[in-house]
C-alpha positions in Angstrom: 19.1 -58.1 37.1 21.4 -56.8 39.5 18.6 -54.8 41.4 16.4 -58.2 41.7 19.4 -59.7 43.6 19.8 -56.7 46.0 16.0 -56.5 46.3 15.9 -60.6 47.3 19.2 -59.5 50.1 17.5 -56.9 51.6 14.2 -59.1 52.2 16.0 -61.5 54.1 17.5 -58.6 56.6 14.2 -57.0 56.6 12.6 -60.0 58.0 14.3 -60.0 61.3 11.8 -58.0 63.2 8.9 -59.3 65.9 5.9 -58.6 67.2 3.9 -59.3 70.3 0.0 -60.1 70.7 -2.7 -59.5 73.0 -5.3 -61.5 74.2 -9.0 -60.7 72.7 -11.1 -63.4 72.0 -13.8 -63.3 69.2 -15.6 -66.1 68.3 -15.8 -65.6 64.9 -12.1 -64.4 64.6 -11.4 -67.5 66.5 -13.2 -69.1 63.5 -10.9 -67.0 60.7 -7.5 -67.7 62.4 -9.2 -71.8 62.6 -9.5 -71.3 58.5 -6.1 -69.7 58.2 -4.1 -72.3 60.2 -5.7 -74.5 57.3 -4.8 -72.8 54.5 -0.7 -72.8 56.3 -1.2 -76.7 55.5 -0.7 -75.8 51.3 1.7 -74.0 49.0 1.5 -73.0 45.9 3.6 -75.6 43.2 3.7 -72.6 40.8 4.0 -68.8 40.9 4.0 -66.9 38.0 5.5 -63.4 39.0 5.6 -59.7 37.3 8.3 -57.7 38.2 8.6 -53.9 38.0 11.2 -52.2 40.0 13.5 -49.0 40.0 16.5 -48.2 41.7 20.2 -46.5 42.1 19.2 -45.3 38.5 18.1 -48.8 37.1 14.8 -50.2 36.0 13.5 -53.3 35.9 10.3 -55.2 34.1 10.2 -58.9 34.7 8.2 -61.8 33.9 9.4 -64.8 36.1 7.8 -68.2 36.3 8.8 -70.0 40.2 8.1 -73.4 41.2 8.3 -75.4 44.3 11.7 -77.6 44.3 12.3 -78.7 47.5 11.2 -78.7 50.9 13.6 -77.1 54.4 11.6 -77.6 57.5 8.8 -78.1 56.0 9.1 -74.8 54.6 8.3 -74.3 50.2 11.9 -73.5 48.6 11.0 -71.9 45.2 13.3 -71.7 42.0 13.2 -69.6 39.3 12.0 -71.8 36.4 11.9 -68.8 33.5 12.8 -65.3 33.3 12.1 -62.8 30.5 14.1 -61.1 29.8 17.0 -63.6 30.7 19.7 -62.2 32.9 22.7 -60.5 30.6 25.3 -62.7 32.4 23.7 -65.7 32.1 23.2 -66.1 35.7 19.4 -67.4 37.5 17.9 -64.6 39.4 16.7 -64.8 42.7 13.4 -65.6 44.1 12.1 -62.2 44.9 10.0 -63.3 48.2 7.8 -61.4 50.7 6.4 -63.5 52.4 9.6 -64.1 55.1 9.5 -60.3 55.2 5.6 -60.4 56.5 6.1 -63.3 58.6 5.5 -61.3 62.0 2.1 -60.3 60.4 0.7 -63.7 59.4 2.0 -64.7 63.5 -0.6 -61.9 64.4 -3.5 -63.2 61.9 -2.6 -67.0 63.1 -3.1 -66.0 66.7 -6.7 -66.6 68.6 -5.7 -63.5 71.0 -4.3 -61.5 68.9 -6.5 -58.2 69.6 -8.4 -57.3 66.8 -10.9 -54.5 65.9 -14.2 -55.9 64.4 -16.6 -54.3 62.0 -19.4 -55.8 61.0 -22.5 -55.0 58.3 -19.2 -54.2 55.5 -18.9 -55.6 52.1 -16.3 -57.2 50.0 -17.1 -56.8 46.0 -20.9 -57.4 46.8 -20.4 -59.8 49.5 -21.3 -59.5 52.6 -18.6 -59.6 55.0 -16.9 -58.5 58.5 -13.7 -56.5 58.6 -11.0 -57.1 61.0 -8.6 -54.8 61.9 -5.1 -55.5 63.3 -3.1 -52.2 64.3 0.7 -52.4 65.6 2.2 -48.9 66.6 5.4 -48.0 68.2 8.7 -47.8 65.4 7.5 -50.5 63.2 3.9 -50.7 62.5 1.5 -52.9 61.0 -2.1 -52.1 59.9 -3.6 -55.3 58.3 -7.2 -55.7 57.1 -9.2 -58.7 56.6 -12.6 -59.4 55.0 -14.4 -62.8 56.3 -17.6 -64.5 55.9 -19.5 -62.9 58.4 -20.6 -66.4 59.5 -17.9 -68.9 58.9 -14.8 -66.4 58.8 -13.6 -67.7 55.6 -11.2 -65.2 54.2 -12.2 -63.2 50.8 -9.3 -61.2 51.0 -6.3 -59.2 53.1 -4.6 -56.2 53.0 -1.0 -55.5 55.0 0.5 -52.5 55.5 3.8 -53.0 56.8 6.6 -50.1 57.6 10.1 -50.8 59.5 12.0 -47.2 59.4 14.9 -47.0 57.2 14.6 -50.6 56.0 11.0 -51.1 54.1 7.9 -50.5 53.1 5.0 -53.0 52.2 1.8 -52.6 50.7 0.4 -56.2 50.0 -3.3 -57.3 49.0 -4.3 -61.0 48.7 -7.3 -62.0 46.8 -8.8 -65.7 48.4 -10.7 -68.4 46.1 -12.2 -71.6 46.5 -9.9 -75.0 46.2 -10.7 -78.5 45.5 -9.0 -78.9 49.1 -12.1 -77.5 50.7 -10.6 -74.5 52.2 -9.8 -71.1 50.9 -6.2 -70.3 49.6 -4.8 -67.3 48.5 -4.5 -67.2 44.8 -3.7 -63.4 44.0 -1.2 -61.6 45.3 -0.4 -57.7 44.8 2.4 -56.0 46.3 4.0 -52.5 46.1 7.1 -52.3 48.1 9.4 -49.1 48.9 13.0 -50.0 50.6 14.4 -47.6 52.2 18.1 -48.4 53.0 20.5 -45.8 52.4 22.0 -46.0 49.0 20.2 -49.0 48.4 16.4 -47.5 47.6 14.0 -49.2 45.7 10.4 -49.1 44.9 8.3 -51.4 42.7 5.2 -53.5 42.1 5.3 -57.5 42.2 2.0 -59.1 40.7 1.7 -62.8 41.1 -0.4 -65.9 40.4 -0.8 -68.9 42.7 -1.3 -72.4 41.3 -1.2 -76.1 41.7 -1.3 -76.2 45.3 -0.1 -79.2 47.5 0.0 -80.1 51.0 2.7 -79.4 53.4 4.8 -83.0 54.2 
């Protein structure tokens, strides 16, 4: 279980990078941003996680249930409710959360002025879609793709690839679904990660199902 503690700590360190946005206005992109902004008003109360990780000669396969148990600055604080297998030392495993690392990407996705490439007449699982792509080069790189409804801008799915040299590589896919709140929310998330910090390297996959959405305070 030490690998999970290390992973959580490394993700906090990797979340300190920032990016800038360039002005570009696309009416459909503006609708997409508005939908994503509405989605930010809700958080998943329950998350089922399946973690497969390997690092420093240690392999872990852990199934965890995490739950929103408190709020901090209107952001959810999650606690591990159960873990299988349980930690050998009897302690509580840390929550593995990639969202904090990718907050710089979310900032771009929530900004109407972000520079995007638009590709119409696309398909997502048989549905008509428009594809928006955000690319940030330089030392730290971002490649984000969003498949949206071609008229309303509602998000079907997004795929984020992010790399910070000597820190972390992330490849995350999120699928959205209709909810009782009248807004599409990300309900399935699959993330492949590669920690590249010397002497602390690790790779793995985290599959998550998000449910029981609640409004932010």
